[in-house]
Structures are given as C-alpha cells and as structure tokens.
C-alpha positions in Angstrom: 205.3 102.2 261.7 206.5 105.5 262.6 205.4 107.1 259.2 201.9 105.5 259.8 201.5 107.2 263.4 202.5 110.5 261.6 200.3 110.3 259.0 197.2 109.4 261.4 198.4 112.5 263.4 198.3 114.6 260.0 194.8 113.2 259.2 193.6 113.9 262.7 195.0 117.2 262.6 193.2 118.0 258.9 189.8 117.0 260.5 190.2 119.2 263.4 191.4 122.2 261.7 188.0 121.9 259.5 185.9 121.2 262.5 187.2 124.3 264.0 186.8 126.6 260.9 183.3 124.8 260.8 182.2 126.2 264.2 184.3 129.4 263.1 181.8 129.9 260.0 178.9 130.8 262.7 181.1 134.0 263.7 182.2 135.0 260.4 179.7 133.6 257.8 182.0 135.1 254.9 184.5 132.7 255.3 182.0 129.6 254.4 182.9 129.4 250.9 186.5 128.7 251.8 185.2 126.2 254.5 183.2 124.3 252.0 186.4 124.6 249.3 188.7 123.2 252.0 186.5 120.6 252.9 185.6 119.6 249.4 189.3 119.3 248.7 191.1 118.2 251.8 189.3 115.0 253.0 189.8 112.8 249.6 193.0 114.5 248.7 194.7 114.4 251.8 193.4 110.8 252.6 194.7 109.5 249.2 198.1 111.2 249.1 198.5 110.1 252.6 197.5 106.6 251.8 200.0 106.2 248.9 202.5 107.8 251.4 202.4 105.0 253.9 201.7 102.0 251.2 205.2 101.0 251.3 206.0 101.3 254.9 202.8 99.5 255.8 203.3 97.1 253.4 206.8 96.1 254.6 205.7 96.1 258.4 202.8 94.0 257.5 204.9 91.5 255.5 207.5 91.4 258.6 204.8 90.7 261.3 203.1 88.3 258.9 206.5 86.4 258.2 207.3 86.3 262.2 203.8 86.2 263.6 203.1 84.1 266.7 199.7 83.3 268.8 200.6 83.1 272.5 197.6 82.3 274.7 198.6 84.7 277.5 199.4 87.8 275.4 196.6 90.2 274.5 198.9 92.7 273.1 200.1 90.2 270.7 196.6 89.3 269.6 196.2 92.9 269.2 198.9 93.6 266.8 198.5 90.1 265.1 194.6 91.6 264.4 195.9 95.1 263.4 198.5 93.2 261.0 195.5 91.9 259.6 193.7 94.9 259.3 196.3 96.6 257.4 196.8 93.6 255.0 193.1 94.2 254.0 193.8 97.8 253.5 197.2 97.2 251.3 195.0 94.8 249.5 191.9 96.3 249.2 192.8 100.1 248.6 194.1 99.7 245.0 190.8 97.5 243.8 188.9 100.1 245.8 190.4 103.0 243.7 190.0 101.4 240.2 186.1 100.1 241.0 185.4 103.7 242.4 187.1 105.8 239.4 185.7 103.2 236.9 182.2 103.8 238.4 182.5 107.7 238.3 184.1 107.8 234.6 181.2 110.0 233.5 181.9 112.2 236.0 185.7 112.6 235.2 185.4 116.2 233.4 183.2 117.6 235.9 184.9 120.3 238.0 183.2 119.5 241.2 184.4 115.7 240.9 188.1 117.1 239.9 188.0 119.4 243.2 187.1 116.6 245.5 188.5 113.3 243.9 190.6 114.3 240.9 194.1 114.0 242.7 194.8 110.5 241.1 193.6 111.9 237.6 196.1 114.7 237.6 199.1 112.6 237.1 198.2 112.8 233.0 196.5 114.9 230.8 193.7 112.5 229.8 190.8 115.4 229.2 192.9 116.1 225.6 192.7 112.3 224.8 189.3 110.6 225.2 190.7 107.2 224.1 193.1 107.2 226.9 190.3 107.1 229.6 192.3 104.4 231.5 195.6 105.8 231.9 194.9 107.9 235.1 193.8 104.4 236.8 196.9 102.3 235.5 199.1 105.2 236.8 197.9 104.7 240.4 197.7 101.0 240.0 200.9 100.8 238.9 202.6 102.7 241.7 200.9 100.5 244.2 201.7 97.5 242.4 205.4 98.7 242.2 205.8 99.0 245.8 203.9 95.8 246.5 206.7 94.2 244.4 209.2 95.8 246.2 207.8 94.3 249.5 207.2 90.8 248.1 211.3 91.0 246.9 212.5 92.2 249.9 210.7 90.1 252.5 209.7 87.0 251.0 211.9 86.1 248.7 215.0 85.8 251.0 
C-alpha cells in the first residue's frame, strides 16, 4: 500500500500546485492561458496514469485483505481496514467499466482537440485517427491492460 500512499500524495500535490497557480493568475494575468492548459490536461491525465500505476498493487492488497479478513467486535481499526478494502475493491471493479462507458459515450468527440488534450491519454496509445474502422481499439488496449493485471492478481492470490 506504500505506492497508493505516494500516488495520493502526488495527486494532492498536483491539486495544490494548480490551486496556488490559480491564485497567482490574479497577480500575473498573462499566465492564465498556461494555467488553463495545465488544469485541462493534468487532472484527468494524472488521475488516469496514477490509477493505472496503482491498479496492480492495490489489487494485490485487496485480494490479500479479503482472503485474510476478520471482523472483531472490539477493534474499530480493523473495521476501517475492512471497509477501506471494500472501497478499493469497488474501484478495482468499477474503474475499467467506467473507463469503457465514459469513452464509448464520448466517442463522437474523440477527434476534438480539446477532448484530446483533456481526456486523450488512454486514446493516445494507438493511432486510431487514420483508421475509422478501429474505433474500439483504444478502449480494448486499456481494458486488456487492466484485465491482464487482474488475472495476475487472481493467479497469485486465489489459485494457490
């Protein structure tokens, strides 16, 4: 869970930097276009990249916690850990589904430059612009990446 902690710290740092820059825009209005560009690109792209990075470690931690989970009546720390495990499990199951639904609903906007700047990171892995028949390829790449990690978690924790 150390990586999850560092990822949360990085994301919190990105938010803090953006908020400080938003205040500095009032002092130096010429920096406003750069602030908007950073704000559009960073939030989603950083979140998506960090979510892909922590997926394997978070999945391993969740699977091990579920396998060894106990509910003792007099231990609130254990209850918090168990509920946090369920929240992380919801993220592990829901993130790939949400990714597919979000990008399928916004498929007509894929070629829009503003959409590419803000949400285009998973779409950038393939060159889908030249092949209109391959509209599903960017989604499949991200999902296969996450499913491969989920299969590894299943193989390591559940099968032995």
